[in-house]
Every structure is written in structure tokens, then in C-alpha cells.
C-alpha positions in Angstrom: -9.7 -47.1 11.7 -9.6 -44.8 14.7 -8.3 -41.2 14.4 -5.3 -42.1 16.5 -4.3 -44.8 14.0 -4.8 -42.5 11.1 -2.7 -39.8 12.9 0.1 -42.3 13.3 -0.1 -44.0 9.9 -0.6 -41.0 7.7 0.8 -38.0 9.5 3.4 -39.7 11.7 2.4 -38.2 15.0 2.0 -40.3 18.2 -0.3 -37.7 19.8 -2.3 -34.4 19.3 -1.8 -31.2 21.3 -4.7 -30.5 23.6 -6.5 -27.9 21.5 -6.2 -30.1 18.4 -7.6 -33.2 20.2 -10.7 -31.2 21.4 -11.4 -29.8 17.9 -10.9 -33.0 16.0 -13.2 -35.0 18.4 -15.8 -32.3 18.2 -15.8 -32.5 14.4 -15.8 -36.3 14.3 -18.8 -36.3 16.6 -20.8 -34.3 14.3 -20.4 -30.8 15.9 -19.6 -27.5 14.2 -16.6 -26.0 15.8 -14.1 -23.1 15.9 -10.3 -23.4 16.6 -8.8 -20.1 17.8 -5.1 -21.1 17.9 -1.9 -19.0 17.6 0.0 -18.9 14.4 2.0 -22.0 13.8 0.2 -24.2 16.3 -1.3 -26.8 14.0 -4.8 -25.5 13.0 -4.6 -27.2 9.7 -4.5 -30.7 11.1 -7.8 -30.0 12.8 -9.5 -30.5 9.4 -6.9 -32.6 7.4 -7.3 -35.6 9.9 -11.1 -35.6 10.2 -11.3 -35.2 6.3 -9.8 -38.7 5.9 -12.4 -40.2 8.2 -15.6 -38.3 7.1 -17.6 -39.9 4.3 -17.9 -37.1 1.8 -15.8 -34.2 0.6 -14.3 -31.6 2.9 -14.6 -28.1 1.2 -11.8 -25.7 2.4 -12.2 -21.9 1.9 -8.7 -20.4 1.8 -8.0 -16.7 1.3 -4.5 -17.0 -0.3 -3.2 -19.0 -3.4 0.3 -19.4 -1.8 -1.5 -20.8 1.3 -3.5 -23.4 -0.8 -0.5 -24.5 -2.8 1.7 -25.2 0.4 -1.1 -27.2 2.0 -1.8 -29.2 -1.1 1.9 -30.0 -1.5 2.0 -31.2 2.2 -1.2 -33.3 1.9 0.1 -34.9 -1.3 3.4 -35.6 0.4 1.4 -37.7 3.0 -0.5 -39.5 0.1 -3.8 -37.7 0.7 -6.1 -36.9 -2.1 -6.3 -33.2 -2.1 -6.6 -30.5 -4.8 -7.3 -26.8 -5.1 -9.1 -24.9 -8.0 -7.4 -21.7 -8.9 -7.0 -19.3 -11.9 -3.5 -20.4 -12.6 -4.7 -23.8 -13.8 -5.0 -25.0 -17.3 -8.5 -26.2 -18.6 -7.3 -29.8 -18.4 -6.0 -29.5 -14.9 -9.2 -28.0 -13.6 -11.4 -30.7 -15.4 -9.2 -33.5 -14.0 -9.9 -32.1 -10.4 -13.6 -31.7 -10.9 -13.7 -35.2 -12.3 -11.9 -36.5 -9.3 -14.3 -34.7 -6.9 -17.2 -36.1 -8.9 -15.9 -39.6 -8.6 -15.2 -39.3 -4.9 -11.5 -39.8 -5.4 -10.6 -36.4 -4.0 -11.2 -36.0 -0.2 -10.2 -32.3 0.3 -10.9 -29.5 -2.2 -9.5 -26.1 -1.5 -11.1 -22.9 -3.2 -11.1 -19.1 -2.6 -14.3 -17.6 -1.4 -14.8 -15.9 -4.7 -15.1 -19.4 -6.5 -18.5 -19.8 -4.8 -19.8 -16.8 -6.9 -18.8 -18.5 -10.2 -22.0 -19.7 -12.0 -20.3 -22.8 -13.6 -18.7 -23.9 -10.2 -21.8 -23.4 -8.3 -23.7 -25.6 -10.6 -21.1 -28.3 -10.2 -20.5 -28.2 -6.4 -24.3 -28.2 -5.8 -24.3 -31.8 -7.0 -21.6 -33.0 -4.5 -22.1 -34.4 -1.1 -20.0 -32.4 1.4 -19.4 -33.5 5.0 -17.5 -30.3 6.3 -17.0 -26.8 5.3 -13.8 -25.3 6.5 -13.3 -21.6 6.7 -9.6 -20.6 7.1 -8.7 -17.1 8.4 -12.4 -17.2 9.6 -12.0 -13.7 11.3 -12.5 -12.3 7.8 -16.3 -12.8 8.3 -16.5 -10.1 11.0 -16.8 -6.4 10.2 -15.0 -5.9 13.6 -12.0 -8.0 12.6 -8.9 -6.6 11.1 -9.3 -8.2 7.7 -13.0 -8.0 6.9 -14.0 -9.5 3.5 -17.6 -9.0 2.5 -17.7 -12.3 0.5 -17.0 -14.1 3.7 -20.4 -12.8 5.0 -22.2 -15.0 2.5 -20.7 -18.1 3.8 -23.4 -19.1 6.2 -25.9 -18.8 3.4 -23.7 -20.8 1.1 -23.3 -23.5 3.6 -27.2 -23.8 3.9 -27.7 -23.7 0.1 -25.1 -26.5 -0.3 -26.6 -28.5 2.6 -23.2 -28.9 4.4 -23.9 -30.3 8.0 -21.0 -28.8 9.8 -18.5 -26.0 9.7 -15.1 -25.7 11.2 -13.7 -22.1 11.5 -10.0 -21.5 11.9 -8.2 -18.3 12.8 -5.2 -17.1 14.8 -6.3 -13.6 15.4 -9.7 -13.1 16.9 -10.6 -10.8 19.7 -13.4 -11.7 22.0 -15.9 -9.5 20.0 -14.9 -11.2 16.7 -15.1 -14.7 18.2 -18.6 -14.0 19.4 -19.5 -12.5 15.9 -18.2 -15.7 14.2 -20.1 -17.9 16.5 -23.4 -16.3 16.0 -23.2 -16.1 12.2 -22.4 -19.8 12.0 -24.7 -20.8 14.9 -21.8 -22.5 16.8 -22.4 -23.6 20.4 -20.1 -21.8 23.0 -19.0 -25.2 24.2 -17.6 -25.9 20.7 -15.3 -22.8 20.7 -11.7 -24.1 21.4 -9.3 -21.3 22.4 -5.6 -22.3 23.2 -3.1 -20.1 24.7 -1.9 -17.1 22.6 1.3 -16.6 24.7 4.6 -17.5 23.1 7.4 -17.9 25.6 10.2 -18.1 23.0 9.3 -14.6 21.4 11.4 -11.6 22.8 9.3 -8.5 22.1 10.9 -5.0 21.9 9.4 -1.5 21.2 12.3 0.9 20.4 11.4 4.5 20.1 13.3 5.8 17.1 13.3 9.3 15.5 12.5 8.9 11.7 16.0 9.9 10.5 17.6 7.3 12.7 15.5 4.3 11.7 17.9 2.9 9.0 21.0 3.0 11.4 18.9 1.3 14.1 17.7 -1.2 11.7 21.2 -2.0 10.5 22.4 -2.4 14.1 19.5 -4.6 15.0 20.2 -7.0 12.0 23.9 -7.0 12.9 23.1 -8.4 16.4 22.1 -11.5 14.7 24.0 -11.6 11.5 22.9 -14.0 8.7 19.9 -15.2 10.7 16.6 -15.5 8.7 14.9 -12.1 9.2 11.7 -10.2 7.9 11.7 -6.5 7.9 8.1 -5.2 7.5 7.4 -1.8 5.9 4.0 -0.2 4.9 4.7 1.0 1.2 6.1 -0.7 -1.8 8.6 2.1 -2.4 9.9 1.9 1.2 10.5 -1.8 0.7 12.6 -1.0 -2.5 14.6 1.8 -0.8 15.4 0.1 2.4 16.4 -3.2 0.7 18.7 -1.1 -1.6 20.2 0.7 1.4 20.9 -2.6 3.3 22.5 -4.0 0.1 24.8 -1.0 -0.1 25.8 -1.5 3.6 26.7 -5.2 3.1 23.6 -7.0 4.1 22.0 -9.1 1.4 18.4 -8.1 1.4 15.6 -8.2 -1.2 12.4 -6.3 -1.4 9.1 -8.2 -1.6 5.7 -6.6 -2.5 2.6 -7.0 -4.6 4.0 -4.7 -7.3 6.6 -7.3 -8.3 6.1 -9.7 -11.1 4.8 -13.1 -9.9 7.8 -15.1 -11.0 10.3 -12.7 -9.2 8.1 -12.9 -5.9 8.3 -16.7 -6.3 11.9 -16.8 -6.7 12.6 -14.5 -3.7 10.3 -16.6 -1.5 11.9 -19.9 -2.7 15.5 -18.5 -1.9 14.3 -17.4 1.6 12.6 -20.8 2.3 15.8 -22.6 1.2 18.2 -20.4 3.2 19.8 -18.9 0.1 18.6 -15.5 1.2 18.3 -14.4 4.9 16.7 -10.9 4.8 13.5 -9.9 3.1 12.1 -6.3 3.2 8.4 -6.8 2.7 5.0 -5.2 2.7 2.2 -7.4 4.2 2.1 -9.1 0.9 4.7 -11.4 2.3 3.9 -14.0 5.1 0.5 -15.7 4.6 1.4 -19.3 3.9 5.0 -18.9 4.7 5.8 -21.7 7.0 9.5 -21.4 7.6 10.2 -22.6 11.2 13.5 -20.9 11.8 12.7 -17.2 11.3 14.8 -15.7 14.0 13.8 -11.9 13.7 10.8 -9.9 12.6 11.5 -6.2 12.6 8.8 -3.5 11.9 10.5 -0.7 10.2 7.1 1.0 9.9 4.1 0.8 12.2 1.9 -2.3 11.6 -1.7 -1.7 10.7 -3.1 -3.0 13.9 -2.5 -5.2 16.9 -4.0 -8.2 14.9 -1.7 -7.5 12.0 1.4 -7.1 14.4 0.5 -10.4 16.2 0.2 -12.2 12.8 3.4 -10.9 11.6 5.5 -11.6 14.6 3.8 -15.1 14.8 6.0 -16.0 11.8 9.1 -15.9 14.1 10.4 -18.9 15.9 7.8 -21.5 15.1 10.6 -24.1 15.9 10.4 -23.0 19.6 13.9 -21.5 19.6 14.3 -18.0 20.9 13.4 -15.4 18.3 13.2 -11.5 18.3 10.5 -9.2 17.5 11.3 -5.5 17.2 9.3 -2.4 16.4 11.3 0.7 15.3 8.5 3.0 16.5 7.5 6.6 16.0 4.3 8.2 14.8 5.6 9.6 11.5 3.8 6.8 9.6 0.6 7.3 11.3 -1.0 9.4 8.6 -0.2 6.9 6.0 -2.0 4.1 8.0 -4.9 6.4 8.7 -5.3 7.3 5.0 -5.7 3.7 4.1 -8.8 3.8 6.2 -10.2 7.1 4.9 -9.7 6.0 1.3 -12.2 3.2 2.0 -15.1 5.4 3.4 -17.4 6.2 0.4 -18.9 9.7 0.3 -22.7 10.1 0.9 -23.0 11.3 -2.7 -21.4 8.1 -4.0 -23.7 5.9 -2.0 -26.6 8.0 -3.3 -25.3 7.2 -6.8 -25.4 3.5 -6.1 -29.0 3.6 -4.7 -30.2 5.7 -7.6 -28.7 3.0 -9.9 -30.6 0.2 -8.1 -33.9 2.0 -8.1 -33.7 2.7 -11.8 -34.3 -1.0 -12.1 -37.7 -2.6 -11.8 -37.5 -5.9 -9.9 -34.1 -7.0 -11.0 -30.7 -5.1 -10.8 -27.7 -6.3 -12.7 -24.3 -4.8 -12.2 -20.6 -5.3 -12.9 -18.6 -4.2 -9.9 -15.7 -2.9 -11.7 -17.9 -0.6 -13.8 -19.9 0.6 -10.8 -16.8 1.2 -8.8 -15.6 3.5 -11.5 -18.9 5.2 -12.1 -19.7 5.7 -8.3 -16.1 6.5 -7.2 -16.2 3.8 -4.5 -13.3 1.3 -4.2 -14.3 -2.2 -4.9 -14.0 -3.6 -1.3 -16.2 -1.0 0.3 -18.5 -1.2 -2.6 -18.9 -5.0 -2.0 -19.5 -4.1 1.7 -22.2 -1.5 0.8 -24.0 -4.2 -1.2 -23.8 -6.5 1.7 -25.2 -3.8 4.0 -28.1 -3.3 1.6 -28.7 -7.1 1.6 -28.8 -7.1 5.5 -31.3 -4.2 5.3 -33.4 -6.2 2.9 -33.1 -3.5 0.2 -31.7 -6.1 -2.3 -31.1 -9.7 -2.4 -28.3 -11.5 -4.2 -29.8 -14.1 -6.7 -26.8 -15.2 -8.7 -23.6 -14.1 -10.6 -22.9 -15.0 -14.1 -20.4 -14.0 -16.8 -21.9 -11.6 -19.1 -19.7 -12.7 -22.0 -19.1 -16.3 -23.1 -16.7 -16.9 -26.0 -15.1 -20.0 -27.4 -12.8 -21.2 -30.2 -13.4 -24.6 -31.7 -10.7 -27.2 -31.6 -12.4 -29.5 -34.0 -14.8 -28.6 -36.9 -18.2 -27.3 -35.9 -19.9 -30.0 -38.0 -18.0 -32.7 -36.3 -19.4 -31.4 -32.8 -22.9 -31.1 -34.2 -22.5 -34.7 -35.6 -21.9 -36.2 -32.2 -25.5 -35.6 -31.3 -28.8 -36.8 -32.6 -32.5 -35.6 -32.8 -33.5 -32.7 -30.5 -30.0 -32.4 -28.9 -28.5 -32.1 -32.4 -30.9 -29.4 -33.4 -30.1 -27.5 -30.1 -26.3 -27.7 -30.5 -26.6 -26.3 -34.1 -28.8 -23.5 -32.8 -25.9 -22.6 -30.3 -23.4 -22.3 -33.1 -25.9 -20.4 -35.3 -26.3 -17.8 -32.4 -22.5 -17.5 -31.7 -21.0 -15.3 -34.5 -17.4 -15.8 -35.1 -14.8 -13.0 -35.4 -11.3 -14.2 -36.6 -10.9 -17.0 -34.1 -13.4 -16.7 -31.4 -17.2 -17.2 -31.4 -19.2 -14.9 -29.1 -22.4 -16.4 -27.6 -25.5 -14.2 -28.1 -27.8 -15.5 -25.3 -30.5 -12.8 -26.3 -30.7 -14.3 -29.8 -30.8 -17.9 -28.3 -33.7 -17.0 -26.1 -35.7 -14.7 -28.4 -35.4 -17.0 -31.4 -35.4 -20.4 -29.9 -36.2 -20.3 -26.0 -32.7 -21.6 -25.5 -32.3 -21.3 -21.7 -29.1 -19.8 -20.6 -28.5 -22.5 -18.0 -28.7 -25.2 -20.6 -26.6 -23.4 -23.1 -23.7 -23.0 -20.5 -24.1 -26.7 -19.5 -23.7 -27.6 -23.2 -20.7 -25.3 -23.6 -19.2 -26.8 -20.5 -19.5 -30.3 -21.8 -17.9 -29.3 -25.1 -15.1 -27.8 -23.2 -14.7 -30.9 -20.9 -14.6 -33.1 -24.1 -11.8 -30.9 -25.5 -13.8 -29.8 -28.6 -13.7 -26.1 -27.8 -11.7 -23.8 -25.6 -14.2 -21.8 -23.4 -13.7 -18.3 -21.9 -15.9 -16.3 -19.7 -15.6 -12.7 -18.5 -17.3 -9.7 -17.2 -18.7 -10.9 -13.9 -22.4 -9.6 -13.5 -24.0 -9.7 -10.2 -27.8 -10.2 -10.3 -30.0 -8.8 -7.4 -33.6 -8.8 -6.7 -34.8 -5.3 -5.6 -37.0 -6.1 -2.6 -38.0 -2.9 -0.9 -38.5 0.5 -2.5 -37.9 3.0 0.3 -39.7 6.3 0.4 -36.5 8.3 0.5 -33.1 7.2 -0.9 -31.7 10.4 0.7 -32.3 9.1 4.2 -31.1 5.7 3.3 -27.9 6.9 1.7 -27.3 8.9 5.0 -27.9 5.8 7.1 -25.5 3.8 5.1 -22.9 6.5 5.1 -23.1 6.5 8.8 -22.4 2.7 8.9 -19.1 3.4 7.0 -18.2 6.4 9.4 -18.7 4.0 12.2 -16.5 1.5 10.6 -13.9 4.2 9.8 -14.0 5.3 13.4 -13.5 1.6 14.6 -10.5 1.2 12.2 -9.0 4.6 13.4 -9.3 3.5 17.0 -7.7 0.1 16.2 -4.6 2.1 15.1 -4.6 4.1 18.2 -5.2 1.1 20.4 -1.9 -0.2 18.9 -0.1 2.9 19.7 -1.3 2.6 23.3 -0.3 -1.0 23.3 3.2 -0.1 22.2 3.5 2.6 24.9 2.2 0.4 27.8 4.3 0.2 30.9 2.8 -3.4 31.6 4.1 -6.6 30.1 3.8 -6.7 26.4 3.3 -10.5 26.1 0.6 -10.4 28.8 -1.2 -7.3 27.1 -1.1 -9.2 23.8 -2.4 -12.3 25.0 -5.2 -10.7 27.0 -6.2 -8.9 23.7 -6.8 -12.3 22.1 -8.8 -13.7 25.0 -5.9 -15.7 26.5 -6.1 -14.8 30.2 -3.5 -17.4 31.4 -0.3 -15.7 30.2 2.1 -14.6 32.9 1.7 -11.2 34.4 5.5 -10.7 33.7 7.0 -12.5 30.9 10.6 -11.3 31.5 11.4 -11.2 27.8 9.9 -8.0 26.5 11.1 -4.4 26.6 8.3 -3.3 29.1 9.6 -6.0 31.6 13.2 -5.0 31.0 12.5 -1.1 31.5 10.0 1.6 31.4 7.3 1.6 28.7 8.4 3.2 25.4 7.3 6.8 24.6 7.0 7.2 20.8 8.4 10.3 19.2 5.5 12.5 17.9 5.5 14.7 14.8 4.9 18.4 15.6 4.6 20.3 12.3 3.0 23.5 11.3 0.4 23.1 8.5 1.4 26.2 6.4 -0.2 26.4 2.8 -0.7 28.9 0.0 -4.6 29.0 -0.4 -4.5 30.1 -4.0 -2.1 27.3 -4.9 -4.3 24.7 -3.2 -7.3 26.1 -5.1 -5.5 25.8 -8.3 -4.6 22.2 -7.6 -8.3 21.3 -6.8 -9.5 23.1 -9.9 -7.3 20.9 -11.9 -9.0 17.8 -10.4 -12.4 19.3 -10.9 -11.6 20.0 -14.6 -10.8 16.2 -15.0 -14.2 15.2 -13.8 -17.6 15.6 -15.5 -19.5 16.3 -12.4 -19.2 18.5 -9.0 -16.9 16.8 -6.5 -17.3 16.6 -2.8 -14.8 18.1 -0.4 -13.6 14.7 0.7 -12.7 13.7 -2.9 -10.4 16.8 -3.1 -8.8 15.9 0.3 -8.1 12.3 -0.7 -6.5 13.7 -3.9 -4.3 16.1 -1.9 -3.4 13.3 0.6 -2.6 10.9 -2.3 -5.3 8.4 -1.4 -6.1 6.7 -4.6 -9.7 6.3 -5.7 -11.5 4.9 -8.8 -11.9 8.6 -10.1 -8.3 9.6 -9.6 -7.1 6.4 -11.3 -9.6 6.9 -14.2 -8.4 10.5 -15.0 -4.7 9.8 -14.1 -4.8 12.3 -11.3 -1.5 11.1 -9.9 0.2 13.0 -12.8 -1.5 16.2 -11.7 0.4 18.9 -9.7 -1.5 18.7 -6.5 -1.6 14.8 -6.2 -0.3 13.7 -2.7 1.1 17.1 -1.8 -0.1 16.8 1.6 0.7 13.0 2.0 2.2 13.4 5.3 -0.6 15.6 6.7 -3.6 14.4 8.8 -6.7 13.8 6.5 -9.0 15.7 8.7 -6.7 18.9 8.6 -6.6 18.7 4.8 -10.5 18.1 4.7 -11.0 21.1 6.9 -8.8 23.2 4.7 -10.6 22.2 1.6 -13.9 23.0 3.3 -12.7 26.4 4.2 -11.4 27.2 0.7 -14.7 25.9 -1.0 -16.9 27.7 1.6 
């Protein structure tokens, strides 16, 4: 069957858009490819259609559970054998999916990138023939992208280890530098990169300069221009979402707050009502949007500054997917600038923290084992930058990731132990009985003692886990694993870890500078006098957009000038010293000036979380002040 027949019979389409056709033909002709298409322009079909025609499994890496669920629902509605594996499933559901993949009944399997680090899943997927690896939101692989995820950096190696012949990268938001970075990492030919126009003629873009105290009334007036139309209001902080939604309700607009701090079922209910048209206004943090495929969103309003041009374009890209006129408005000033910058400063580890990690590595001989959560707390580095540091050290060939495993395995029996042992004979029966002997039982759960198994009986960990998985599949036991442990080989003992820690710290400082520049590029974009639609398209490598769109605020009038905050930084030195001393008293080692500055700016770190510093007097006292001004003040007081 040709792909045109499959397109008609399965998906109900007579033809493809130009970009889709190019990508699909490249994939079916055995080429790796990348599709850089704007939000809502049919990237998913670029893998869904080939998956039905390729001989083996299509493995899709997707960053978000909601996105996976929506796509699986769509594929199943078309009669396509697709499934996802995620943490919300029962044992029986997961086992049924794995069996379907093993039998070749499932054509498309969707997973998160983290699933590839799972020891048990890795053992399973290594035995499966895979035709195509699809990486959704592929810009996550680039450090110069707006949503870098260190685990994505391993995907080229994963692809090689799993012998996957071809890869398809999908993203809506990639600058020329990010496109080149993705292309190089996955070794894709330049001719196999397909970029379609970024320009959206149905989006009306406005930047409205607003003083902070006027923002609520301007928001109300903007919503009232199109009453009862599906609208998203984006804010930076969870508390702002709650406050603004409450204020709108009290003024007669039915609005709901949506953010990551809400319980899962509440978020699901709000999203469901919005999708069904029972609720028309959501006040949301960026937790809302990925995977929300509602075609008739008529307004996207940024109550606070977005995090970057990339985030902004992604968020306004949710408007008007049906092609009808839709309105995107930023209520802009610089009062939220420090909050955005503080997110960045919180992710830069101190040199002393990097030194701690290096010392921990070099305490080991040839193999270093670590649990990220514990190392994050001990070193005072947030988990995301800690993962990034470990990737940097891999790229420098200091360490090499060997595998990950769960330190603890425990199980409870669903049938008597003797019945399980009795299902085997000779050597296998002996091995199974040894597993139970080396798995002492508390009230209900048995904990597997791998050391005892090896020391007493040379029971290999891999074989023990395979046996436990088999018992689990058969429904004889319920198996749990926890405490993910990363195992690295230590490759290169450097002469001076001090020099290495400075080098690594500089890499993070460069990244920090790049992120801060990204924020200021966004401010420059908002204040441009040239066409906003044209500038936005150019930023994303679309050089065919009209020079003047006629439907943005810059085309209608002069460029916006954003109100600036002019404040005097007046402090009581003795009071600040007292606040810092309280933090120092809560720690068991001397703290760097940047640690005090983050505390005063209300930037959470593993240390402040551990010692409950948010309950201390000085926490977030300078939340609205520039981080470097606070750092300079701390340096002066500690000097």
C-alpha cells in the first residue's frame, strides 16, 4: 500500500502539506530527518504515517505525559496499534504493552527520555527491532535551546546502542544555532532538514506597555473585548495565577488558576472543562499548554513577561490553530524581570559545590556510584544543573555513564513462596530458592539483598532481576524498585580538581550569561519598531514572512517602550548580617556569598529546602531586587 492510500484510508486526508510530504518521503526512503514546523502544523503525522509502513517498531521520545496520552487517544481512534509506558499505569497494563511490543502487535511506543535509564526497560527494549527513533521537542537536546534537558544529550548514544537506523527530530521552536546543533549531534544531512514557514497570518500580536498597578484593569478590559472566548492568561508564579484568577472571578469573569502546585485530578478537571468549552478563561503558569490541542483558542494574554522569545512563540502558538483570527497580547513592563533572572541564577552551581562533586567522584577508584537526589542535597546543586554537570564531565571524558539501576528491590508474594519455587526444577529451582533465602521479609515486603546473593552464591544481579521480572509478569509477586543509582566509570584522574572545578564553573557562567541575554533579547524584541511578526519569523529561520504584516502593534503604531523600575536599594546592614547569620547557623559548613544572595532573593536551593530556610526572617526579603546587587551587598558585608 502506498503512503497516499494509507493517508486516505487511515487518517482521512486527501493530501499532505508541503513540509509534511517532504519529511515523510525522506523517512520512508531511509533518511534521518528533522521537521521544524510551527506549533499546530501537523508535525505528528510525519512519524504516524511512516510508522504504519515501516517494518518494525517506531519508538517515540516525548517530554510530557499529557502529550503522550492525547496522541495515543488520537492514534487509537484511527485504529492504530499505539501505546505509551508511564508511571501512572498498573503492573498489568505495563506488562500487556511490553508483550504487545514483543509480539510485534504494537507499531508505535511512546516513552519519556528518562525511561531509557531504567535498567529493566533497557534490557527489554534492547531485544526489540526498531525502525525509527522519533524525538519530539528535539530542541531539548541543545544547550543553546530554551528548554535544555541533559538526558536528551544521551539520545544519539542510545540510538547507536539500540541499533536504530534512522531518527526523526520534531520541534516548533528552534533558532538557526539550535537547528545546527541538533543536526550535528544526530548526524543528519543538511538536505534532510525541512523548515516550513513560521509566520502565522491569523495571529494579531500586540505589546501593550502597562505600569504594574494598572495590569489587572488592562487585563480585564482586554478580556472584555472578546467576552466568553476561549482565552489563556499566562503568569510566571503559581501565587499570581491564584490571585489573578480570584480577582477576575470577583469581577464577573469565570476564570480558573492552573499550575503545577494543584493536585493532578484538579488540573485534569480544569483542562477537561476548558477543552469542552465549559470554562473559557484559564490563568496559568507554563505548566499549562504542552499537548493542549484546542483549535479555537481566541486569546493568549501574557500578564507577566514570558521567559524567552522561544517560550513566547510556543505560548502564542496555541492560539487560532483553526486558522481564524486570534489575538496575542503582552501586558509589558520590566517589574517581573528580576523574577525571570532569578530562575537563571538559581541554576548556576557555585564553584565550591562543583568542587564537592569532583571530590566525591575522585574518592572512588574506578567506579563511582551516586544517587542524584542525595548528591543534590549534599552538594547544594539543583537536580537539573547537577545532571548537566555530569554530562559536561562525560563530554570532557572525566567519567563515562555505564548504567543505572535501582539500589533497592522489594516484593510481596501474591502466592506462597513454596508454590513459586515448585514451578521450577533442578538448578533453576535451587537458584529461585536462594533468591527467597536472600530476601528477608518484614511485615509484608521482602527486600532483596544483592550482596548476600553474590557473596554466598555468585548470584548475578542481572539474572536475579530477570527472575524477579518474570515472577512479576506471571502475577506471582508484586515488584517495586526505588533509589535510582547512576553508575559511572572514572576515566581520567586530573592533576588538579581545583582547575577543573573552575573550568566547569565557567561553563555554567557562560550558560547563565546566554540565558540572561535571551531574556534581554526578548525585551528588545518587544520594544522593536519593526514588524513583530517579521522579527519573530526571522528569529526562527523563516526569511519569507512579509516585512510588514499589518496585524501587529508595531505595524499599527510606534514600537512599545516598556516602563522601567527605578528603585533605590536602601538596607540596614546589621539587619542583613543578622539574616545571613541565621542561614549560616542552619548549615554545618561555611557558605559562599552566592548562597546568601540566593537566600535573600528567595531563590530556592537544595540547602534552603533541607533546612527550611523559607521560614527564616531573611528569606526572599530582596525578591524584587537584582540578584547581582544583592550579591555585591553580601560581598561587601562579608568582606
